[in-house]
N, CA, C and O of each residue as an XYZ file, in Angstrom:
776
protein
N       1.087     -1.317     -0.036
C       0.033      0.047      0.095
C       0.912      1.004     -0.115
O       2.049      0.912      0.348
N       0.465      2.182     -0.929
C       1.321      3.614     -0.790
C       0.210      4.796     -0.609
O      -0.685      5.107     -1.395
N       0.581      5.449      0.852
C      -0.194      6.231      1.124
C      -0.023      7.762      0.422
O      -0.835      8.681      0.534
N       0.844      7.780     -0.090
C       1.012      9.194     -0.851
C       0.172      9.140     -1.963
O       0.245      8.157     -2.700
N      -0.795     10.248     -2.256
C      -1.452     10.273     -3.398
C      -0.518     11.409     -4.279
O      -0.387     12.608     -4.033
N      -0.068     10.812     -5.108
C       0.843     12.056     -5.812
C      -0.129     12.208     -7.222
O      -0.816     11.394     -7.839
N       0.177     13.726     -7.423
C      -0.348     13.738     -8.735
C       0.510     13.019     -9.797
O       1.683     13.352     -9.958
N      -0.050     12.054    -10.510
C       1.099     11.658    -11.386
C       0.417     11.961    -12.859
O      -0.659     11.560    -13.304
N       1.311     12.717    -13.394
C       0.887     12.948    -14.927
C       1.636     11.932    -15.746
O       2.687     11.388    -15.406
N       1.006     11.749    -16.810
C       1.400     10.727    -17.981
C       2.526     11.269    -18.565
O       2.644     12.483    -18.732
N       3.508     10.322    -18.945
C       4.903     10.870    -19.539
C       4.653     10.506    -20.930
O       3.952      9.538    -21.224
N       5.241     11.301    -21.837
C       5.377     11.315    -23.294
C       6.467     10.323    -23.690
O       7.260      9.887    -22.855
N       6.497      9.946    -25.076
C       7.778      9.383    -25.440
C       8.363     10.139    -26.524
O       7.726     10.677    -27.429
N       9.578     10.144    -26.380
C      10.125     10.725    -27.390
C      11.218      9.739    -28.772
O      12.317      9.893    -29.305
N      10.036      8.714    -28.842
C      10.541      7.847    -30.180
C      11.587      6.638    -29.896
O      11.821      5.683    -30.637
N      12.198      6.954    -28.534
C      13.204      5.476    -28.554
C      12.305      4.800    -27.692
O      12.958      3.778    -27.476
N      11.402      4.691    -27.143
C      10.395      3.866    -26.268
C      10.730      3.899    -24.719
O      10.436      3.063    -23.864
N      11.687      5.540    -24.539
C      11.715      6.094    -23.136
C      10.875      7.167    -23.096
O      10.614      7.947    -24.012
N      10.287      7.152    -21.480
C       9.543      8.026    -21.115
C      10.378      9.552    -21.330
O      11.586      9.768    -21.237
N       9.414     10.373    -21.607
C      10.386     11.905    -21.607
C       9.883     12.973    -20.618
O       8.975     13.733    -20.954
N      10.492     13.046    -19.335
C      10.218     13.868    -18.218
C       9.823     15.517    -19.272
O       8.903     16.166    -18.773
N      10.264     15.960    -20.212
C       9.862     17.219    -20.205
C       8.538     17.283    -21.150
O       8.229     18.452    -21.379
N       7.766     16.424    -21.695
C       6.327     16.430    -22.332
C       5.546     15.486    -21.488
O       5.038     14.549    -22.104
N       5.329     15.543    -20.109
C       4.795     14.577    -19.491
C       3.348     14.404    -19.902
O       2.836     13.295    -20.052
N       2.707     15.557    -20.080
C       1.376     15.268    -20.239
C       0.717     14.402    -21.403
O      -0.475     14.101    -21.457
N       1.689     14.058    -22.312
C       1.118     13.987    -23.904
C       0.932     12.340    -23.877
O       0.123     11.823    -24.648
N       1.629     11.623    -23.056
C       1.454     10.049    -23.402
C       1.283      9.405    -21.912
O       1.389     10.148    -20.936
N       1.010      7.979    -21.747
C       1.116      7.321    -20.805
C       2.810      7.430    -20.132
O       3.810      7.808    -20.741
N       2.717      6.989    -18.778
C       4.002      6.674    -18.064
C       5.100      5.635    -18.706
O       6.299      5.910    -18.682
N       4.630      4.494    -19.247
C       5.413      3.702    -19.917
C       4.906      3.434    -21.457
O       3.685      3.552    -21.556
N       5.427      3.174    -22.399
C       5.089      2.873    -23.874
C       3.823      1.835    -23.847
O       3.715      1.113    -22.856
N       3.033      1.754    -24.713
C       1.823      0.804    -24.862
C       2.523     -0.807    -25.170
O       2.039     -1.907    -24.904
N       3.794     -0.475    -25.806
C       4.432     -1.979    -26.303
C       5.467     -2.460    -25.155
O       6.177     -3.461    -25.245
N       5.420     -1.493    -23.968
C       6.196     -2.374    -22.772
C       5.149     -3.218    -22.014
O       4.032     -2.947    -21.575
N       6.055     -4.564    -22.015
C       5.366     -5.594    -20.806
C       5.745     -5.516    -19.728
O       6.849     -5.924    -19.369
N       4.575     -4.765    -18.704
C       5.197     -4.313    -17.417
C       5.061     -5.812    -16.741
O       4.238     -6.694    -16.987
N       6.288     -5.791    -15.689
C       6.431     -7.344    -15.074
C       4.986     -7.542    -14.147
O       4.203     -6.725    -13.663
N       5.019     -8.474    -14.148
C       3.694     -9.027    -13.136
C       4.032    -10.154    -12.426
O       3.236    -10.591    -11.596
N       5.331    -10.817    -12.666
C       5.819    -11.482    -11.569
C       7.355    -11.502    -11.777
O       7.912    -11.697    -12.857
N       7.848    -11.315    -10.803
C       9.579    -11.109    -11.000
C       9.956    -11.932     -9.591
O       9.472    -11.665     -8.492
N      10.729    -12.776     -9.810
C      11.547    -13.563     -8.750
C      12.667    -13.130     -8.638
O      13.288    -12.762     -9.635
N      13.160    -13.076     -7.473
C      14.231    -12.345     -6.823
C      15.318    -13.413     -5.938
O      14.698    -14.405     -5.557
N      16.569    -13.428     -5.592
C      17.074    -14.617     -5.050
C      16.380    -15.295     -3.807
O      16.546    -16.483     -3.530
N      15.470    -14.303     -2.977
C      14.757    -15.313     -1.594
C      13.453    -14.434     -1.562
O      12.869    -14.201     -0.504
N      12.947    -13.867     -3.015
C      11.691    -13.253     -2.665
C      11.285    -13.268     -4.084
O      11.994    -13.692     -4.996
N       9.480    -12.521     -4.279
C       9.301    -12.435     -5.498
C       8.425    -11.184     -5.547
O       7.975    -10.702     -4.508
N       8.244    -10.791     -6.443
C       7.391     -9.254     -6.462
C       5.927     -9.640     -7.394
O       6.004    -10.139     -8.517
N       4.947     -9.398     -6.889
C       3.770     -9.497     -7.473
C       2.934     -8.223     -7.447
O       2.936     -7.585     -6.394
N       2.213     -7.770     -8.487
C       1.475     -6.567     -8.299
C       0.562     -6.293     -6.960
O      -0.363     -7.089     -6.801
N       0.643     -5.765     -6.462
C      -0.198     -5.115     -5.070
C      -1.938     -5.379     -5.570
O      -2.240     -4.970     -6.691
N      -2.586     -5.784     -5.061
C      -4.240     -5.782     -5.141
C      -4.904     -6.647     -4.163
O      -4.408     -7.204     -3.184
N      -6.242     -6.666     -4.640
C      -7.394     -6.847     -3.317
C      -6.944     -8.354     -2.756
O      -7.364     -8.586     -1.623
N      -6.208     -9.343     -3.334
C      -6.069    -10.941     -2.978
C      -4.887    -10.530     -1.982
O      -4.837    -11.367     -1.081
N      -4.037     -9.657     -1.847
C      -3.001     -9.277     -1.292
C      -3.374     -8.752      0.298
O      -2.621     -8.724      1.271
N      -4.670     -8.389      0.212
C      -5.077     -7.168      1.441
C      -4.647     -7.617      2.700
O      -4.290     -6.817      3.565
N      -4.652     -9.023      2.901
C      -4.150     -9.655      4.367
C      -2.929     -9.458      4.801
O      -2.576     -9.007      5.891
N      -2.115     -9.909      3.666
C      -0.531    -10.123      4.157
C      -0.210     -8.686      4.027
O       0.465     -8.342      4.998
N      -0.407     -7.814      3.290
C      -0.116     -6.634      3.067
C      -0.313     -5.728      4.372
O       0.585     -5.032      4.846
N      -1.467     -5.819      4.833
C      -1.805     -5.363      5.944
C      -1.086     -5.631      6.855
O      -0.459     -4.732      7.417
N      -0.972     -7.108      7.297
C      -0.347     -7.382      8.803
C       1.190     -7.134      8.445
O       1.959     -7.203      9.404
N       1.725     -6.863      7.228
C       3.210     -6.583      7.039
C       3.297     -4.997      7.477
O       4.028     -4.684      8.416
N       2.478     -3.941      6.723
C       2.482     -2.686      7.534
C       2.199     -2.497      8.444
O       2.771     -1.461      8.784
N       1.365     -2.995      9.503
C       0.653     -3.038     10.501
C       1.902     -3.558     11.622
O       2.100     -2.974     12.687
N       2.459     -4.412     11.294
C       3.778     -4.729     12.150
C       4.848     -3.697     12.019
O       5.899     -3.942     12.611
N       4.779     -2.820     11.488
C       6.025     -1.566     11.530
C       5.579     -0.415     11.587
O       6.297      0.519     11.231
N       4.430     -0.221     11.996
C       4.161      1.288     12.165
C       5.362      2.414     12.397
O       5.701      3.229     11.539
N       5.852      2.316     13.525
C       6.806      3.119     13.680
C       7.702      3.286     12.948
O       8.037      4.414     12.585
N       8.398      2.012     12.501
C       9.711      2.072     11.436
C       8.979      2.668     10.247
O       9.562      3.603      9.698
N       8.024      2.365      9.845
C       7.607      2.737      8.240
C       7.205      4.345      8.559
O       7.049      4.873      7.458
N       6.982      5.306      9.606
C       6.400      6.284      9.838
C       8.114      7.194      9.658
O       8.368      8.218      9.024
N       9.116      6.231     10.573
C      10.339      7.163     10.444
C      11.205      7.003      9.244
O      11.944      7.936      8.931
N      11.182      5.818      8.487
C      11.845      5.625      7.227
C      10.996      5.773      5.636
O      11.447      5.954      4.505
N       9.928      5.644      6.025
C       9.174      5.898      4.582
C       7.986      6.625      4.149
O       7.639      6.676      2.969
N       7.383      7.172      5.084
C       6.481      8.511      4.984
C       6.914      9.536      5.629
O       6.786     10.685      5.206
N       7.439      9.247      6.659
C       8.153     10.362      7.524
C       6.819     11.117      7.870
O       6.815     12.346      7.812
N       5.649     10.404      8.242
C       4.377     10.948      8.787
C       4.267      9.852      9.501
O       4.892      8.792      9.506
N       2.847     10.510     10.464
C       2.194      9.952     11.414
C       0.739      9.200     10.851
O      -0.013      8.350     11.326
N       0.775     10.081      9.433
C      -0.418      9.509      8.648
C      -0.807      7.990      8.163
O      -1.947      7.541      8.046
N       0.448      7.306      7.908
C       0.626      6.357      7.635
C       2.006      5.680      7.914
O       3.095      6.228      7.746
N       1.784      4.321      8.397
C       0.671      3.661      8.537
C       0.052      4.300     10.050
O       0.619      5.255     10.580
N      -0.994      3.748     10.575
C      -1.385      4.093     11.702
C      -2.357      3.063     12.416
O      -2.704      2.163     11.651
N      -2.857      2.979     13.643
C      -3.127      2.006     14.340
C      -4.855      1.987     13.753
O      -5.520      0.975     13.536
N      -5.099      2.785     13.662
C      -6.443      3.107     13.062
C      -7.042      2.730     11.773
O      -8.261      2.778     11.605
N      -6.056      2.281     10.676
C      -6.426      1.730      9.559
C      -7.048      0.381      9.622
O      -6.597     -0.644     10.134
N      -8.473      0.635      8.836
C      -9.457     -0.498      8.887
C      -9.285     -1.515      7.727
O      -8.559     -1.295      6.757
N      -9.963     -2.566      7.894
C     -10.100     -3.595      7.187
C     -10.441     -3.085      5.355
O      -9.949     -3.455      4.289
N     -11.632     -1.974      5.758
C     -12.228     -1.266      4.412
C     -10.992     -0.364      3.856
O     -10.888     -0.170      2.645
N     -10.262      0.063      4.582
C      -9.459      1.418      4.195
C      -8.193      0.405      3.236
O      -7.729      0.602      2.113
N      -7.975     -0.488      4.048
C      -6.691     -1.605      3.361
C      -7.207     -1.885      2.150
O      -6.422     -1.651      1.231
N      -8.503     -2.404      1.762
C      -9.071     -2.977      0.647
C      -9.016     -1.628     -0.477
O      -8.396     -1.711     -1.538
N      -9.714     -0.481     -0.085
C      -9.657      0.696     -0.705
C      -8.414      0.734     -1.420
O      -8.220      0.673     -2.634
N      -7.446      0.868     -0.284
C      -6.029      1.125     -1.081
C      -5.488     -0.053     -2.155
O      -4.864      0.269     -3.166
N      -5.824     -1.577     -1.796
C      -5.747     -2.310     -2.558
C      -6.024     -2.093     -4.125
O      -5.258     -2.241     -5.077
N      -7.469     -1.665     -4.078
C      -8.377     -1.407     -5.323
C      -7.736     -0.564     -6.060
O      -7.443     -0.832     -7.226
N      -7.343      0.890     -5.318
C      -6.634      1.948     -5.875
C      -5.417      1.621     -6.702
O      -5.318      2.017     -7.863
N      -4.132      0.621     -5.877
C      -3.375      0.392     -6.676
C      -3.657     -0.446     -7.898
O      -3.214     -0.172     -9.014
N      -4.418     -1.481     -7.623
C      -4.553     -2.343     -8.682
C      -4.981     -1.327     -9.891
O      -4.374     -1.318    -10.961
N      -6.014     -0.532     -9.626
C      -6.521      0.260    -10.983
C      -5.207      1.022    -11.405
O      -4.816      0.903    -12.566
N      -4.677      1.615    -10.719
C      -3.136      2.468    -11.336
C      -2.371      1.585    -12.112
O      -1.960      1.868    -13.237
N      -2.151      0.409    -11.476
C      -1.370     -0.894    -12.523
C      -2.158     -1.094    -13.567
O      -1.636     -1.054    -14.681
N      -3.344     -1.308    -13.465
C      -4.215     -1.786    -14.714
C      -4.172     -0.563    -15.953
O      -4.285     -0.843    -17.146
N      -4.010      0.671    -15.491
C      -3.972      1.668    -16.182
C      -2.615      2.113    -16.530
O      -2.472      3.163    -17.157
N      -1.647      1.428    -16.189
C      -0.451      1.624    -16.642
C      -0.146      3.122    -15.913
O       0.502      3.875    -16.641
N      -0.425      3.539    -14.908
C      -0.240      5.021    -14.249
C       0.779      4.782    -13.250
O       1.519      5.730    -12.986
N       0.920      3.866    -12.748
C       2.082      3.661    -11.750
C       2.089      2.134    -11.303
O       1.054      1.471    -11.371
N       3.270      1.605    -10.850
C       3.168      0.112    -10.561
C       3.511     -0.330     -9.111
O       4.685     -0.137     -8.794
N       2.727     -0.870     -8.203
C       3.230     -1.109     -6.970
C       3.167     -2.591     -6.805
O       2.252     -3.291     -7.241
N       4.191     -3.010     -6.154
C       4.729     -4.300     -5.854
C       4.527     -4.775     -4.399
O       4.767     -4.016     -3.460
N       4.107     -5.975     -4.230
C       4.315     -6.493     -3.083
C       5.622     -7.491     -3.319
O       5.868     -8.122     -4.347
N       6.431     -7.461     -2.028
C       7.583     -8.085     -1.820
C       7.223     -9.307     -1.057
O       6.799     -9.156      0.089
N       7.360    -10.676     -1.627
C       6.850    -11.588     -0.932
C       7.954    -12.692     -0.723
O       8.995    -12.837     -1.363
N       7.555    -13.305      0.148
C       8.471    -14.910      0.292
C       8.214    -15.689     -0.845
O       7.106    -15.753     -1.379
N       9.312    -16.338     -1.261
C       9.002    -17.326     -2.551
C       7.779    -18.154     -2.125
O       7.506    -18.823     -3.122
N       7.205    -18.346     -1.483
C       5.887    -19.245     -1.334
C       4.857    -18.365     -1.173
O       3.735    -18.820     -0.949
N       5.058    -17.027     -1.254
C       4.047    -15.955     -1.389
C       3.087    -15.938     -0.044
O       1.945    -15.500     -0.186
N       3.526    -16.415      1.295
C       2.851    -16.402      2.149
C       3.072    -15.429      3.023
O       2.438    -15.419      4.078
N       3.944    -14.515      2.752
C       4.447    -13.523      4.068
C       5.132    -12.514      2.954
O       5.776    -12.899      1.978
N       4.830    -11.001      3.344
C       4.881     -9.947      2.458
C       6.460     -9.375      3.272
O       6.644     -9.480      4.485
N       7.351     -8.851      2.416
C       8.370     -8.464      3.112
C       8.577     -7.063      3.387
O       9.274     -6.644      4.311
N       7.803     -6.186      2.363
C       7.749     -4.924      1.854
C       6.954     -4.772      0.331
O       6.328     -5.556     -0.382
N       7.224     -3.742      0.266
C       6.955     -3.126     -1.028
C       7.738     -2.342     -1.560
O       8.641     -1.809     -0.916
N       7.505     -2.091     -3.045
C       8.216     -0.959     -4.108
C       7.189     -0.706     -5.315
O       6.375     -1.431     -5.886
N       7.629      0.819     -5.479
C       6.583      1.395     -6.104
C       7.419      2.368     -7.344
O       8.321      3.198     -7.229
N       6.879      1.993     -8.215
C       7.423      3.076     -9.515
C       6.344      3.821     -9.851
O       5.196      3.388     -9.948
N       6.669      4.849    -10.015
C       5.844      6.114    -10.081
C       6.257      7.078    -11.173
O       7.456      7.167    -11.439
N       5.375      7.800    -11.821
C       6.019      8.946    -12.236
C       6.594     10.049    -11.435
O       6.064     10.381    -10.375
N       7.654     10.631    -11.892
C       8.017     11.755    -11.102
C       7.448     12.864    -11.142
O       6.967     13.314    -12.182
N       7.423     13.413    -10.115
C       6.879     14.596     -9.966
C       7.940     15.932    -10.300
O       7.601     17.115    -10.314
N       9.242     15.413    -10.547
C      10.340     16.554    -10.697
C      10.951     16.416    -11.842
O      11.512     15.343    -12.065
N      10.980     17.415    -12.772
C      11.349     17.465    -14.123
C      12.654     16.802    -14.009
O      13.198     16.783    -12.905
N      13.094     16.377    -14.801
C      14.483     15.787    -15.099
C      14.634     14.317    -14.783
O      15.587     13.632    -15.157
N      13.554     13.865    -14.020
C      13.769     12.527    -13.874
C      12.217     11.749    -14.525
O      11.082     12.222    -14.470
N      12.635     10.506    -15.090
C      11.546      9.490    -15.559
C      10.406      9.115    -14.632
O       9.217      9.415    -14.739
N      10.876      8.561    -13.914
C      10.409      7.904    -12.624
C      10.919      8.387    -11.088
O      11.965      8.985    -10.838
N      10.272      8.119    -10.492
C      10.780      8.102     -8.887
C      10.575      6.626     -8.298
O       9.459      6.176     -8.558
N      11.360      5.823     -7.605
C      10.867      4.350     -7.229
C      11.405      4.456     -5.651
O      12.551      4.782     -5.343
N      10.237      4.079     -4.628
C      10.249      4.188     -3.426
C       9.968      2.574     -3.028
O       9.408      1.740     -3.739
N      10.506      2.392     -1.720
C      10.477      0.802     -1.295
C      10.321      0.902      0.436
O      10.461      1.977      1.018
N      10.002     -0.415      1.171
C       9.877     -0.437      2.211
C       9.837     -1.862      2.585
O       9.181     -2.745      2.031
N      10.489     -1.951      3.424
C      10.714     -3.268      4.259
C      10.235     -3.216      5.941
O      10.303     -2.322      6.784
N       9.747     -4.569      5.977
C       9.007     -4.659      7.495
C      10.179     -4.344      8.499
O      11.325     -4.497      8.076
N      10.000     -3.945      9.705
C      10.852     -3.472     10.446
C      11.804     -5.087     10.803
O      12.937     -5.061     11.284
N      11.281     -6.014     10.554
C      12.017     -7.495     11.063
C      13.123     -7.566      9.899
O      14.322     -7.747     10.114
N      12.565     -7.403      8.695
C      13.092     -7.400      7.605
C      14.309     -6.236      7.546
O      15.413     -6.665      7.211
N      14.222     -5.107      7.780
C      15.249     -4.367      7.913
C      16.496     -4.842      9.022
O      17.693     -4.791      8.740
N      16.090     -5.185      9.983
C      16.899     -5.723     11.391
C      17.731     -6.635     10.730
O      18.959     -6.624     10.818
N      17.017     -7.488     10.014
C      17.953     -8.901      9.533
C      18.896     -8.481      8.022
O      19.648     -9.317      7.520
N      18.742     -7.279      7.506
C      19.667     -6.095      6.644
C      19.179     -6.576      5.280
O      19.850     -6.579      4.248
N      17.732     -7.039      5.441
C      17.206     -7.101      3.849
C      16.812     -5.736      3.151
O      16.437     -5.762      1.979
N      16.890     -4.562      3.839
C      16.492     -3.335      3.094
C      17.602     -3.217      2.350
O      17.408     -3.070      1.143
N      18.969     -3.244      2.817
C      20.079     -2.769      1.691
C      20.461     -3.505      0.443
O      20.883     -3.037     -0.615
N      20.148     -5.184      0.890
C      20.044     -6.199     -0.222
C      18.882     -5.668     -1.357
O      19.167     -5.542     -2.548
N      17.984     -5.476     -0.989
C      16.694     -5.386     -1.568
C      17.072     -4.443     -2.508
O      17.300     -4.862     -3.643
N      17.226     -2.864     -2.206
C      17.597     -1.780     -2.618
C      18.329     -1.900     -3.855
O      17.885     -1.528     -4.941
N      19.780     -2.575     -3.615
C      20.284     -2.604     -4.570
C      20.007     -3.657     -5.510
O      20.651     -3.559     -6.555
N      19.167     -4.712     -5.418
C      18.459     -5.719     -6.340
C      17.554     -4.658     -7.396
O      17.721     -4.672     -8.616
N      16.666     -3.831     -6.760
C      15.666     -2.755     -7.109
C      16.455     -2.212     -8.163
O      16.390     -2.664     -9.306
N      17.215     -1.243     -7.831
C      18.266     -0.488     -8.628
C      18.663     -1.441    -10.186
O      18.596     -1.051    -11.352
N      18.953     -2.382     -9.801
C      19.780     -3.239    -11.082
C      18.410     -3.564    -11.774
O      18.276     -3.348    -12.978
N      17.420     -4.067    -11.038
C      16.189     -4.487    -11.872
C      15.507     -3.278    -12.753
O      15.253     -3.484    -13.939
N      15.268     -2.231    -12.246
C      14.789     -1.021    -12.783
C      15.675     -0.652    -14.363
O      15.273     -0.273    -15.463
N      17.016     -0.975    -13.823
C      17.955     -0.137    -15.064
C      17.986     -1.339    -16.360
O      18.265     -1.127    -17.540
N      17.647     -2.499    -15.789
C      17.949     -3.636    -16.622
C      16.215     -3.678    -17.649
O      16.024     -3.527    -18.856
N      15.360     -3.912    -16.657
C      14.399     -4.271    -17.204
C      13.196     -3.105    -17.474
O      12.068     -3.515    -17.750
N      13.401     -1.935    -17.407
C      12.444     -1.119    -17.244
C      12.824      0.230    -18.542
O      13.978      0.525    -18.854
N      12.009      0.662    -18.934
C      12.329      1.522    -20.476
C      12.304      3.130    -19.612
O      11.452      3.964    -19.918
N      13.462      3.437    -18.404
C      13.421      4.500    -17.973
C      14.730      5.013    -17.664
O      15.600      4.453    -16.998
N      14.778      6.263    -18.281
C      16.668      6.689    -18.361
C      17.090      7.296    -16.921
O      18.167      7.043    -16.381
N      16.194      8.043    -16.434
C      16.408      8.595    -15.289
C      15.493      8.748    -14.206
O      14.441      9.386    -14.196
N      16.111      7.975    -13.148
C      15.186      7.511    -11.777
C      15.604      8.056    -10.831
O      16.830      8.127    -10.747
N      14.960      8.521     -9.990
C      14.829      8.914     -8.663
C      14.845      8.139     -7.713
O      14.043      7.221     -7.889
N      15.486      8.067     -6.610
C      15.421      7.237     -5.695
C      15.090      7.996     -4.305
O      15.843      7.700     -3.378
N      14.242      8.773     -4.077
C      14.120      9.635     -2.812
C      14.160      8.725     -1.146
O      13.597      7.715     -0.724
N      14.894      9.472     -0.708
C      15.338      9.086      0.786
C      16.453      7.718      0.428
O      16.760      6.872      1.268
N      16.886      7.737     -0.806
C      18.333      6.410     -0.736
C      19.307      7.684     -1.557
O      19.972      8.636     -1.147
N      19.051      7.240     -2.631
C      20.364      8.008     -3.648
C      20.134      9.684     -3.652
O      21.044     10.473     -3.905
N      18.757     10.078     -3.327
C      18.632     11.050     -2.980
C      18.080     11.676     -1.582
O      16.928     11.335     -1.316
N      18.654     12.451     -0.741
C      18.308     12.264      0.492
C      16.940     13.329      0.589
O      16.742     14.335     -0.093
N      16.185     12.823      1.537
C      14.607     13.416      1.548
C      14.732     14.951      1.376
O      14.070     15.525      0.510
N      15.640     15.665      2.258
C      15.704     17.250      2.150
C      15.806     17.566      0.504
O      15.056     18.333     -0.100
N      16.873     16.822     -0.061
C      17.014     17.426     -1.454
C      15.536     17.405     -2.112
O      14.759     18.273     -2.510
N      15.526     16.092     -2.039
C      13.960     15.785     -2.926
C      12.826     16.691     -2.484
O      12.177     17.246     -3.371
N      12.554     16.877     -1.370
C      11.479     17.531     -0.875
C      11.964     19.276     -1.499
O      11.169     20.109     -1.933
N      12.995     19.389     -1.406
C      13.405     20.961     -2.181
C      12.859     20.802     -3.958
O      12.060     21.542     -4.533
N      13.523     19.708     -4.479
C      13.337     19.360     -5.704
C      11.453     19.617     -6.107
O      10.964     20.375     -6.945
N      10.820     18.751     -5.233
C       9.334     18.730     -5.569
C       8.907     20.145     -5.212
O       7.976     20.532     -5.918
N       9.295     20.948     -4.387
C       8.832     22.343     -3.981
C       9.087     23.285     -4.726
O       8.441     24.334     -4.733
N      10.243     22.992     -5.587
C      10.494     23.938     -7.058
C       9.547     23.566     -7.984
O       8.663     24.352     -8.324
N       9.651     22.289     -8.492
C       8.796     21.821     -9.367
C       7.054     22.482     -9.259
O       6.317     22.932    -10.137
N       6.863     22.297     -7.855
C       5.312     22.706     -7.570
C       5.348     24.384     -7.892
O       4.568     24.829     -8.735
N       6.291     25.288     -7.179
C       5.993     26.311     -7.278
C       6.180     26.938     -9.004
O       5.570     27.897     -9.477
N       7.075     26.175     -9.623
C       7.096     26.458    -11.128
C       5.701     26.391    -11.942
O       5.192     27.254    -12.657
N       5.278     25.202    -11.639
C       3.825     24.901    -12.111
C       2.766     25.578    -11.816
O       1.793     25.557    -12.570
N       2.779     26.399    -10.501
C       1.920     26.719     -9.839
C       1.983     28.550    -10.413
O       1.190     29.369     -9.950
């Protein structure tokens, strides 16, 4: 689940099959002929699109790590929080599934190989900051973080995006770009657009 409701402008194509950040409003985030991954197997995990069939294990994962995720992912007490209901969780799953199906953004659950437990999530979203084709964010549960999975998974995600996605310039807010810098870039972009 991703609580951030970003304005997700569509991205245009420049003829190379890559998204162009300069003409975002003209075309989809990724080219129509790009086969978006729907099952990706990693060394000790697999990625599958978030959707209603995963609502229970997704809920269990983020609710197990409320304080950790508020500090490391959202930087806010708004998500996750103890008052999230089953209906809230389902609504978020339906929203993420719809965005994926419309090719607006791509949210994945990071599952154990047997699919019984969620270790975290990864999100591939259009960037709100000019100069970047996409922004990728991810989180892992507190238990996975403590076990060292976060650093290993982040390194894997960078390779996966570079190898398998038609994106040239990808931002990793809170990681390759510190949050303060990213926040300033977003604010400048918003001010310029407004």
